N, C-alpha and C positions, 0 to 999 in steps of 0.2 A: 377505474384502473388504479390499483394500489398494491403496496407491499403487504406482506402477511400481517393481518390485523392484530394478532395476539402479541406481537412484539412491540415493546415500548421504545420508540425511536427518538423520544424527546428528552426523557429524564437523564440519559447518559450525556447529554450536551452540557449539563451543569458541571462546572469545574469543582474538583475536590477542594476541601477547605485546608488541606495540608499543602506545604511547599512543594512545588514540582521538583523532580529529580534532575531534569535537564531542560534546556531551551534549544530550539532550532528554528531556522527560517527555511522555507521551501519555495522554489520558484522555477520559472521557465518550464512548467509542468504540463504534461499532456496525459489526460486520462484516456485510455483506449480500452473499450469494453466490447465483449461479444457475448451473446447468449450461448449457453452450453447445457447439454443434457446433464442433469444432476447425477445420473448413474456413472458418468465419466469422472466426476469429482469425488464421489463418496469413498472409493478405495484409497484415495490420496489423503483422507482426513482421519484423525483418530476418533475413537469413541469419546464422548463428552462434549462434542460440538455438533450442531445441526446446520445443514446448508440453509442459508437465508435466500429466499426467492422473491421475485417481484412478479405478481400475477402468475404464479406457478412456474416461473422460469429462473434457473440459476444463471449466474454471470461469472465470467472470468475476465481479469483485466491485466494489462501491461502498462506500467506507468514510468516513463522516463522523466527525470527532473534533475535539478541541482539543489544543493544544500549549503547553507553558510550560517555563521553565528552559532555554531554548535558548541555548547559548553555545559558543564555541570553546574548545579545551583551553588551560589556563593563562590564560584571560581571564574576566573577570566578564561576567554577562549585561548586554546593552545595553538600557536602558529604552526601551520603545516598540517594540522589535524582538524581544524574547525570549519573547513569548506571543501566539498568534493561533490561529484556527480553520483547519482544513484539510479538504479533501474530495478523495479520490483514486479513480480508476478503474483497476483492475488485473487482470492475469491472472498465471498462474504458469508459469515456464519453467525449463529447466535447461541447463547447459553443462558438458561434461566431467564429468557425474555430480553436479554441484553445483546443487541446487535453489534458486530464488530468486523474487523478485517482479519483474514487468515492469509499469511504470506507463505507462498510455496518457495519463493527464492527472492533474494535481494542481492544485487551486484553492486560493488563499490571498489574504488581503486586504491584504498589505503589499508595496509595490512593491520595496523593497530586498531582502527575502528571496527574492522571486520572481526577481529578476535574479541574485542570488548563487547560488541553487540551479540555475538554468539554466546558469550559467557553470561552477560548481565540480563539479556532479554530472551535467551533461548531461540534466537531467530536464525534462519538458514542463510547467513550471509556468505557470499563468494567473492573472491578477489577477481577483478576484471579490469580491462583497459577500456575507459569510457571517454568520449569526446562530445562536446556540445559547442556548436558554432552558430552564432546568430548574425544575420545580415538584415537589418531593418526588422521587419515583422516575420521573417522566415528563419526557422531553426532547423539545423541538421544535427542529428544525434546518432551516435553509434556506440556499440558495446561489444566486446569480445571477452569471454570468460577465460581466465588463465589459472584458475584455482586447481591445484594439484589434486587429482583423484575425483574431481567433480565432473558431472556431465557437461559436454561441450555445449555452448549456447552463444548465439550471436544475435545482434539486433541492429537494424539501420532504418532510419525514418527521416522524412523531411515534411515539415508542416508550416503553414502560415497562420498567424494569429488573426482572429476575426473580431467582431464587435462584442461588447459586453452583453451578458445575459442577465435577466432579472434574477433575484435571489431565489434559489431552489425551494419549492414548497414541500412540506412533509409527505404528501401523497404522490409526488412526482418521481419519475425514473431518475432524474438528475439528483434528487435528494438521496434516493436509495444507493446510487453508485458512488456518491462523493462525500456525503455528510456522515462520516464514520468517526466515532470518538473513543474507540478503544481497539486494541489488537489482542488477538489470542495466539498462543504458541504452545508447543509441546515441550515441557521441560522434563528432567529426570524424575521430578516429584509428581508430575501430572500436568494438567492444563492450567496455564497461567493467563491472567488478563491484565493488561497495562492500559491505563486510561490516558487520553490526551485531551487537550483543550485548545481551541482556536476560534476565531470569528468565522462566520459562515464563508464558505469558499466564494471568492470573487470570480465566478466562472465567465469565460468568454467562448464564443464560437471558434472553431479552427477548421482549416481545410488540410486534409492529409494528401500530400502529393505523391509520396512513395513510401513503401514499407516492405521490409523483409525481416523475418525473425524465425528463430528456432527456440525461443524462450519457453513457450508453452509445451512444445514437444519434449523439451528437456526435463519437464517435471513428470512426464508420462501421460499427458493428456493430448488429444488430437489438436493439431495446429489449425486454427480457424481458417476457412477459405473465403469468408465474406468480409466486407468492409466493416471496420469497427464503428461504434458510437464514440465520438470524440468530444472532449471538453478541455479547455485550456485554462490555466490560472497562472498569473504572472508573479504573485508574491503572497506569502502567508506566513505568519509568525505562530509558532507552536510551543505549547508547554507539554511536558511528558512526565508521567509518574512511573515509579518502579512497578514491575509486575507483581501480582498477588495470586496465590494459588486458589483456584476455584473448583478444581476437580482432581481426585487422585488418579493414579496410573490406570485404574480400571474405569475411569469416567464418573465415579461416584462423587456427589457433591461434598465439598469440604466446608 
């Protein structure tokens, strides 16, 4: 059982030799994933990227978490803008054999970071009200989108953190779903790719107690009716590089 063999899932893990554009830390993070028919995703993706599949199956994910220590290289963190919660809806794609993440939506509560991320990374950020409350090993997370003109979307979940898991191996589903070292996005110029670097995810088990969401429905895909595959991570430090153009507006290689 393995992911598509023609895709190089290891080389992209090497950090670029140039200085990162920015630094972030991510934590209290829950990966929630469901298998999905690739035909439901293809109309939502542009030419120039292919759906990445594990054993012939595409996946869609909803990932609630919190961020802190957000700063540009050679600059200190800006108070009031360097820490906030985020919720994203994603699938996995590849281009020229390089696997990565495709974000359908990213919800955050800060207006300035939402505007900056839309401009600098061409990512579909939306303004939302988000809440994360932790009581021992149990986390309650909620989100309500308030972005003017955007599709309505809500999310509520409660989960309990479980035991640590072994490091994910390259042929495993856990690796396929979590070990992603670049993102793709659609810019005015075409498809861009931004690389990230971090240590392997310190995954843990998690038990999902309750969940309700319209996040996937809001992107135009069917909302899953089954329980998700879940993995938790408490803390991870991340380096991020600026996006680079990899395909023109018609999907042609640049």
